[in-house]
FIKOLZA-1660 file (N, C-alpha, C; in steps of 0.1 Angstrom, whole numbers, plus 5000, padded with zeros to 4 digits):
% residues 157
   i   px   py   pz ch aa at
   1 9561 3747 7026  A  M  N
   1 9573 3751 7018  A  M CA
   1 9573 3762 7013  A  M  C
   2 9585 3770 7011  A  T  N
   2 9586 3781 7008  A  T CA
   2 9594 3781 6994  A  T  C
   3 9589 3791 6985  A  E  N
   3 9595 3792 6970  A  E CA
   3 9597 3803 6970  A  E  C
   4 9606 3808 6960  A  T  N
   4 9611 3822 6956  A  T CA
   4 9610 3824 6941  A  T  C
   5 9604 3835 6937  A  T  N
   5 9604 3836 6922  A  T CA
   5 9612 3848 6921  A  T  C
   6 9616 3850 6907  A  Q  N
   6 9625 3861 6902  A  Q CA
   6 9621 3866 6893  A  Q  C
   7 9621 3880 6892  A  R  N
   7 9614 3888 6883  A  R CA
   7 9624 3898 6879  A  R  C
   8 9628 3903 6866  A  T  N
   8 9636 3914 6861  A  T CA
   8 9626 3925 6861  A  T  C
   9 9631 3936 6867  A  N  N
   9 9620 3950 6865  A  N CA
   9 9627 3958 6855  A  N  C
  10 9623 3969 6851  A  T  N
  10 9629 3978 6843  A  T CA
  10 9643 3984 6844  A  T  C
  11 9648 3983 6855  A  A  N
  11 9660 3988 6861  A  A CA
  11 9669 3976 6857  A  A  C
  12 9667 3966 6853  A  G  N
  12 9674 3952 6854  A  G CA
  12 9679 3946 6867  A  G  C
  13 9675 3950 6877  A  R  N
  13 9677 3941 6891  A  R CA
  13 9670 3929 6891  A  R  C
  14 9671 3922 6897  A  Q  N
  14 9662 3912 6903  A  Q CA
  14 9659 3911 6916  A  Q  C
  15 9646 3912 6916  A  D  N
  15 9640 3911 6929  A  D CA
  15 9636 3896 6935  A  D  C
  16 9638 3892 6942  A  G  N
  16 9634 3881 6950  A  G CA
  16 9620 3882 6959  A  G  C
  17 9608 3875 6954  A  A  N
  17 9597 3876 6960  A  A CA
  17 9593 3862 6968  A  A  C
  18 9588 3860 6978  A  T  N
  18 9589 3849 6985  A  T CA
  18 9570 3845 6987  A  T  C
  19 9567 3833 6985  A  S  N
  19 9554 3831 6986  A  S CA
  19 9550 3819 6995  A  S  C
  20 9539 3818 6999  A  Q  N
  20 9537 3807 7012  A  Q CA
  20 9523 3802 7003  A  Q  C
  21 9519 3787 7007  A  G  N
  21 9510 3781 7004  A  G CA
  21 9500 3785 6992  A  G  C
  22 9510 3789 6983  A  G  N
  22 9504 3792 6969  A  G CA
  22 9498 3803 6968  A  G  C
  23 9497 3814 6977  A  K  N
  23 9492 3824 6976  A  K CA
  23 9499 3838 6965  A  K  C
  24 9511 3835 6959  A  G  N
  24 9514 3841 6952  A  G CA
  24 9523 3853 6958  A  G  C
  25 9532 3859 6951  A  A  N
  25 9540 3870 6957  A  A CA
  25 9533 3882 6959  A  A  C
  26 9535 3890 6972  A  P  N
  26 9529 3902 6976  A  P CA
  26 9525 3912 6966  A  P  C
  27 9539 3913 6955  A  G  N
  27 9535 3924 6945  A  G CA
  27 9523 3919 6935  A  G  C
  28 9521 3907 6934  A  T  N
  28 9513 3903 6924  A  T CA
  28 9498 3902 6931  A  T  C
  29 9493 3902 6938  A  R  N
  29 9481 3903 6948  A  R CA
  29 9473 3915 6945  A  R  C
  30 9462 3914 6941  A  G  N
  30 9453 3925 6936  A  G CA
  30 9457 3932 6922  A  G  C
  31 9450 3942 6918  A  S  N
  31 9452 3949 6905  A  S CA
  31 9455 3963 6908  A  S  C
  32 9460 3970 6898  A  T  N
  32 9461 3985 6896  A  T CA
  32 9454 3988 6884  A  T  C
  33 9446 3999 6884  A  A  N
  33 9441 4006 6875  A  A CA
  33 9446 4019 6876  A  A  C
  34 9449 4024 6860  A  I  N
  34 9456 4039 6858  A  I CA
  34 9445 4046 6851  A  I  C
  35 9441 4056 6855  A  A  N
  35 9432 4065 6849  A  A CA
  35 9438 4073 6836  A  A  C
  36 9427 4073 6828  A  D  N
  36 9430 4081 6817  A  D CA
  36 9439 4096 6819  A  D  C
  37 9435 4103 6829  A  T  N
  37 9440 4115 6830  A  T CA
  37 9453 4113 6836  A  T  C
  38 9457 4104 6842  A  V  N
  38 9471 4102 6848  A  V CA
  38 9481 4098 6833  A  V  C
  39 9478 4091 6826  A  V  N
  39 9485 4089 6813  A  V CA
  39 9483 4103 6804  A  V  C
  40 9474 4107 6804  A  A  N
  40 9473 4122 6796  A  A CA
  40 9485 4131 6803  A  A  C
  41 9486 4134 6818  A  K  N
  41 9493 4144 6823  A  K CA
  41 9509 4139 6819  A  K  C
  42 9511 4125 6820  A  I  N
  42 9525 4120 6816  A  I CA
  42 9527 4123 6803  A  I  C
  43 9519 4118 6793  A  A  N
  43 9522 4123 6779  A  A CA
  43 9523 4136 6777  A  A  C
  44 9517 4144 6782  A  G  N
  44 9517 4161 6780  A  G CA
  44 9528 4169 6784  A  G  C
  45 9534 4162 6794  A  M  N
  45 9546 4169 6801  A  M CA
  45 9559 4162 6794  A  M  C
  46 9556 4147 6790  A  A  N
  46 9568 4146 6782  A  A CA
  46 9569 4152 6768  A  A  C
  47 9558 4156 6764  A  A  N
  47 9557 4160 6750  A  A CA
  47 9564 4175 6752  A  A  C
  48 9561 4183 6761  A  R  N
  48 9564 4197 6762  A  R CA
  48 9581 4199 6766  A  R  C
  49 9588 4184 6771  A  E  N
  49 9600 4185 6774  A  E CA
  49 9609 4187 6761  A  E  C
  50 9604 4184 6747  A  I  N
  50 9610 4186 6737  A  I CA
  50 9611 4201 6733  A  I  C
  51 9624 4207 6730  A  P  N
  51 9626 4223 6730  A  P CA
  51 9617 4227 6716  A  P  C
  52 9614 4222 6706  A  E  N
  52 9609 4226 6697  A  E CA
  52 9594 4225 6695  A  E  C
  53 9589 4220 6708  A  V  N
  53 9574 4223 6709  A  V CA
  53 9570 4234 6717  A  V  C
  54 9560 4243 6709  A  Y  N
  54 9559 4256 6716  A  Y CA
  54 9547 4252 6724  A  Y  C
  55 9538 4245 6721  A  T  N
  55 9527 4245 6730  A  T CA
  55 9516 4232 6723  A  T  C
  56 9509 4228 6731  A  L  N
  56 9502 4215 6726  A  L CA
  56 9486 4220 6726  A  L  C
  57 9477 4214 6718  A  G  N
  57 9463 4220 6716  A  G CA
  57 9461 4229 6704  A  G  C
  58 9451 4225 6697  A  G  N
  58 9447 4232 6685  A  G CA
  58 9442 4247 6689  A  G  C
  59 9436 4255 6677  A  G  N
  59 9435 4270 6680  A  G CA
  59 9422 4269 6689  A  G  C
  60 9411 4263 6688  A  M  N
  60 9400 4266 6698  A  M CA
  60 9403 4257 6712  A  M  C
  61 9413 4247 6713  A  T  N
  61 9416 4243 6723  A  T CA
  61 9424 4253 6733  A  T  C
  62 9431 4258 6724  A  R  N
  62 9442 4269 6730  A  R CA
  62 9435 4280 6736  A  R  C
  63 9423 4284 6729  A  A  N
  63 9415 4296 6732  A  A CA
  63 9408 4291 6746  A  A  C
  64 9401 4281 6746  A  F  N
  64 9395 4275 6761  A  F CA
  64 9403 4274 6768  A  F  C
  65 9413 4266 6767  A  G  N
  65 9427 4268 6779  A  G CA
  65 9431 4281 6784  A  G  C
  66 9432 4292 6775  A  A  N
  66 9432 4305 6782  A  A CA
  66 9423 4309 6790  A  A  C
  67 9413 4307 6784  A  V  N
  67 9398 4311 6794  A  V CA
  67 9398 4305 6806  A  V  C
  68 9401 4292 6807  A  R  N
  68 9402 4281 6816  A  R CA
  68 9411 4286 6829  A  R  C
  69 9423 4291 6823  A  Q  N
  69 9434 4295 6833  A  Q CA
  69 9430 4308 6837  A  Q  C
  70 9421 4316 6833  A  R  N
  70 9421 4327 6841  A  R CA
  70 9408 4326 6853  A  R  C
  71 9401 4315 6850  A  V  N
  71 9390 4311 6860  A  V CA
  71 9396 4308 6874  A  V  C
  72 9395 4311 6883  A  P  N
  72 9401 4304 6898  A  P CA
  72 9395 4288 6897  A  P  C
  73 9406 4280 6899  A  G  N
  73 9402 4267 6898  A  G CA
  73 9400 4260 6886  A  G  C
  74 9404 4266 6876  A  G  N
  74 9402 4261 6862  A  G CA
  74 9412 4251 6857  A  G  C
  75 9423 4251 6863  A  G  N
  75 9432 4243 6860  A  G CA
  75 9445 4245 6854  A  G  C
  76 9455 4239 6852  A  G  N
  76 9467 4244 6847  A  G CA
  76 9468 4241 6831  A  G  C
  77 9458 4232 6828  A  G  N
  77 9460 4226 6811  A  G CA
  77 9471 4219 6808  A  G  C
  78 9473 4210 6819  A  V  N
  78 9488 4199 6816  A  V CA
  78 9481 4191 6803  A  V  C
  79 9467 4188 6803  A  T  N
  79 9463 4177 6792  A  T CA
  79 9459 4184 6780  A  T  C
  80 9457 4197 6780  A  Q  N
  80 9453 4204 6767  A  Q CA
  80 9463 4200 6756  A  Q  C
  81 9454 4193 6746  A  G  N
  81 9459 4190 6734  A  G CA
  81 9461 4175 6733  A  G  C
  82 9458 4169 6746  A  V  N
  82 9462 4155 6745  A  V CA
  82 9449 4146 6747  A  V  C
  83 9448 4135 6741  A  K  N
  83 9438 4123 6742  A  K CA
  83 9444 4111 6744  A  K  C
  84 9437 4104 6751  A  V  N
  84 9444 4092 6754  A  V CA
  84 9433 4080 6755  A  V  C
  85 9436 4067 6752  A  E  N
  85 9429 4054 6753  A  E CA
  85 9437 4046 6761  A  E  C
  86 9431 4043 6774  A  V  N
  86 9439 4032 6781  A  V CA
  86 9431 4020 6785  A  V  C
  87 9439 4010 6780  A  G  N
  87 9432 3992 6781  A  G CA
  87 9438 3988 6794  A  G  C
  88 9436 3974 6798  A  E  N
  88 9443 3969 6808  A  E CA
  88 9459 3969 6808  A  E  C
  89 9464 3967 6795  A  R  N
  89 9479 3968 6796  A  R CA
  89 9485 3974 6783  A  R  C
  90 9474 3982 6776  A  Q  N
  90 9480 3991 6765  A  Q CA
  90 9476 4007 6765  A  Q  C
  91 9481 4017 6759  A  A  N
  91 9475 4029 6760  A  A CA
  91 9480 4035 6745  A  A  C
  92 9470 4043 6741  A  A  N
  92 9472 4048 6728  A  A CA
  92 9474 4065 6732  A  A  C
  93 9480 4073 6726  A  V  N
  93 9482 4086 6727  A  V CA
  93 9481 4095 6716  A  V  C
  94 9471 4105 6715  A  D  N
  94 9470 4115 6702  A  D CA
  94 9473 4130 6711  A  D  C
  95 9482 4137 6702  A  L  N
  95 9486 4147 6707  A  L CA
  95 9485 4157 6696  A  L  C
  96 9480 4171 6698  A  D  N
  96 9478 4184 6689  A  D CA
  96 9489 4195 6693  A  D  C
  97 9501 4194 6684  A  V  N
  97 9510 4202 6686  A  V CA
  97 9513 4212 6678  A  V  C
  98 9517 4224 6684  A  V  N
  98 9523 4236 6679  A  V CA
  98 9539 4237 6679  A  V  C
  99 9546 4237 6668  A  V  N
  99 9558 4236 6669  A  V CA
  99 9563 4250 6666  A  V  C
 100 9577 4253 6670  A  E  N
 100 9584 4266 6665  A  E CA
 100 9590 4267 6654  A  E  C
 101 9587 4277 6646  A  Y  N
 101 9593 4279 6634  A  Y CA
 101 9607 4276 6633  A  Y  C
 102 9611 4269 6620  A  G  N
 102 9626 4264 6618  A  G CA
 102 9627 4253 6623  A  G  C
 103 9619 4244 6630  A  A  N
 103 9620 4232 6636  A  A CA
 103 9619 4221 6625  A  A  C
 104 9624 4209 6622  A  A  N
 104 9623 4201 6615  A  A CA
 104 9610 4191 6620  A  A  C
 105 9597 4194 6613  A  I  N
 105 9587 4187 6619  A  I CA
 105 9586 4170 6622  A  I  C
 106 9594 4167 6610  A  A  N
 106 9595 4151 6612  A  A CA
 106 9604 4147 6623  A  A  C
 107 9616 4154 6625  A  D  N
 107 9624 4150 6634  A  D CA
 107 9617 4153 6649  A  D  C
 108 9611 4165 6649  A  T  N
 108 9605 4169 6664  A  T CA
 108 9593 4159 6667  A  T  C
 109 9584 4154 6658  A  A  N
 109 9576 4144 6659  A  A CA
 109 9580 4130 6664  A  A  C
 110 9592 4128 6659  A  A  N
 110 9600 4115 6662  A  A CA
 110 9604 4117 6678  A  A  C
 111 9611 4128 6680  A  D  N
 111 9614 4131 6692  A  D CA
 111 9606 4131 6704  A  D  C
 112 9592 4136 6698  A  I  N
 112 9581 4135 6708  A  I CA
 112 9576 4123 6710  A  I  C
 113 9575 4113 6700  A  R  N
 113 9571 4099 6702  A  R CA
 113 9582 4095 6709  A  R  C
 114 9591 4093 6708  A  T  N
 114 9603 4086 6717  A  T CA
 114 9600 4088 6730  A  T  C
 115 9600 4102 6735  A  N  N
 115 9599 4107 6747  A  N CA
 115 9586 4104 6756  A  N  C
 116 9574 4105 6748  A  V  N
 116 9563 4099 6754  A  V CA
 116 9561 4088 6758  A  V  C
 117 9566 4076 6746  A  V  N
 117 9567 4064 6751  A  V CA
 117 9574 4059 6760  A  V  C
 118 9586 4064 6763  A  N  N
 118 9596 4060 6772  A  N CA
 118 9588 4066 6787  A  N  C
 119 9582 4077 6788  A  A  N
 119 9578 4084 6799  A  A CA
 119 9567 4074 6807  A  A  C
 120 9555 4072 6793  A  V  N
 120 9544 4065 6797  A  V CA
 120 9546 4051 6801  A  V  C
 121 9555 4044 6793  A  E  N
 121 9560 4030 6797  A  E CA
 121 9568 4027 6809  A  E  C
 122 9576 4038 6813  A  R  N
 122 9584 4036 6825  A  R CA
 122 9577 4043 6837  A  R  C
 123 9567 4047 6837  A  M  N
 123 9560 4054 6845  A  M CA
 123 9547 4044 6852  A  M  C
 124 9541 4039 6840  A  T  N
 124 9528 4032 6842  A  T CA
 124 9530 4018 6841  A  T  C
 125 9538 4013 6833  A  G  N
 125 9542 3999 6829  A  G CA
 125 9532 3994 6816  A  G  C
 126 9525 4004 6813  A  L  N
 126 9515 3999 6800  A  L CA
 126 9523 4001 6788  A  L  C
 127 9519 3993 6779  A  E  N
 127 9526 3992 6765  A  E CA
 127 9519 4004 6757  A  E  C
 128 9527 4012 6751  A  V  N
 128 9522 4024 6743  A  V CA
 128 9522 4019 6729  A  V  C
 129 9509 4014 6722  A  V  N
 129 9508 4011 6710  A  V CA
 129 9509 4021 6699  A  V  C
 130 9506 4033 6702  A  E  N
 130 9508 4043 6692  A  E CA
 130 9508 4056 6698  A  E  C
 131 9515 4068 6692  A  V  N
 131 9514 4081 6695  A  V CA
 131 9513 4088 6683  A  V  C
 132 9500 4094 6681  A  N  N
 132 9495 4100 6670  A  N CA
 132 9498 4115 6671  A  N  C
 133 9504 4122 6662  A  I  N
 133 9507 4137 6661  A  I CA
 133 9501 4144 6652  A  I  C
 134 9494 4153 6656  A  A  N
 134 9487 4164 6647  A  A CA
 134 9496 4177 6646  A  A  C
 135 9502 4183 6639  A  V  N
 135 9510 4194 6640  A  V CA
 135 9497 4205 6633  A  V  C
 136 9492 4213 6644  A  G  N
 136 9479 4222 6638  A  G CA
 136 9485 4237 6635  A  G  C
 137 9498 4240 6640  A  D  N
 137 9503 4256 6636  A  D CA
 137 9516 4253 6640  A  D  C
 138 9525 4267 6633  A  V  N
 138 9538 4269 6635  A  V CA
 138 9538 4283 6643  A  V  C
 139 9545 4282 6655  A  H  N
 139 9548 4295 6660  A  H CA
 139 9557 4303 6656  A  H  C
 140 9555 4313 6649  A  L  N
 140 9563 4324 6644  A  L CA
 140 9573 4334 6656  A  L  C
 141 9583 4340 6658  A  P  N
 141 9588 4345 6665  A  P CA
 141 9581 4360 6669  A  P  C
 142 9576 4367 6659  A  D  N
 142 9570 4378 6657  A  D CA
 142 9556 4377 6666  A  D  C
 143 9549 4365 6666  A  E  N
 143 9535 4365 6669  A  E CA
 143 9533 4367 6685  A  E  C
 144 9545 4366 6693  A  E  N
 144 9547 4367 6705  A  E CA
 144 9546 4381 6710  A  E  C
 145 9552 4391 6700  A  E  N
 145 9550 4404 6702  A  E CA
 145 9534 4409 6702  A  E  C
 146 9528 4404 6689  A  D  N
 146 9516 4408 6687  A  D CA
 146 9507 4404 6699  A  D  C
 147 9509 4392 6703  A  E  N
 147 9498 4387 6715  A  E CA
 147 9499 4398 6729  A  E  C
 148 9513 4400 6731  A  S  N
 148 9516 4409 6742  A  S CA
 148 9509 4424 6741  A  S  C
 149 9511 4430 6726  A  E  N
 149 9504 4441 6724  A  E CA
 149 9490 4442 6727  A  E  C
 150 9485 4431 6723  A  Q  N
 150 9469 4430 6725  A  Q CA
 150 9464 4428 6736  A  Q  C
 151 9472 4423 6746  A  Q  N
 151 9470 4418 6760  A  Q CA
 151 9470 4434 6768  A  Q  C
 152 9481 4441 6764  A  Q  N
 152 9483 4455 6771  A  Q CA
 152 9474 4464 6764  A  Q  C
 153 9467 4464 6755  A  G  N
 153 9456 4471 6748  A  G CA
 153 9444 4471 6755  A  G  C
 154 9440 4460 6760  A  R  N
 154 9429 4455 6770  A  R CA
 154 9427 4461 6779  A  R  C
 155 9415 4467 6782  A  R  N
 155 9411 4476 6796  A  R CA
 155 9410 4465 6808  A  R  C
 156 9403 4453 6803  A  V  N
 156 9401 4441 6813  A  V CA
 156 9407 4432 6809  A  V  C
 157 9412 4424 6820  A  A  N
 157 9423 4411 6816  A  A CA
 157 9414 4399 6819  A  A  C
% end
């Protein structure tokens, strides 16, 4: 005898899955493990999508990230300033953020939280139980000019 089960996915469609002999639907056989780095990358990209976010990472983290980017094969730093804990069904995210001067920090934090939760839950199916945000700095418009002048004055890059 064939039985059909219906499930509603996140898009709101209903997919029919057929099982024979009590084996269960093909989509329910086995397990899926999602690595911490996957969730960290998703959260980092989602946080960077908010216009008021200048960058992620604290002062020392940004310094090490800048050195790492200059080393061949050092990585792009997508997960810089992002820490995650991933369980079987839930995830928690900690972000170190630098915001642009003039941004309403409380509103920016709420926007970051919403975007990170939506992205992680949509892409992984994990429940995001918390997104903790630490604003470690504010980027001032004139800081960019100072940084570029310092880099031009160096003999070795």
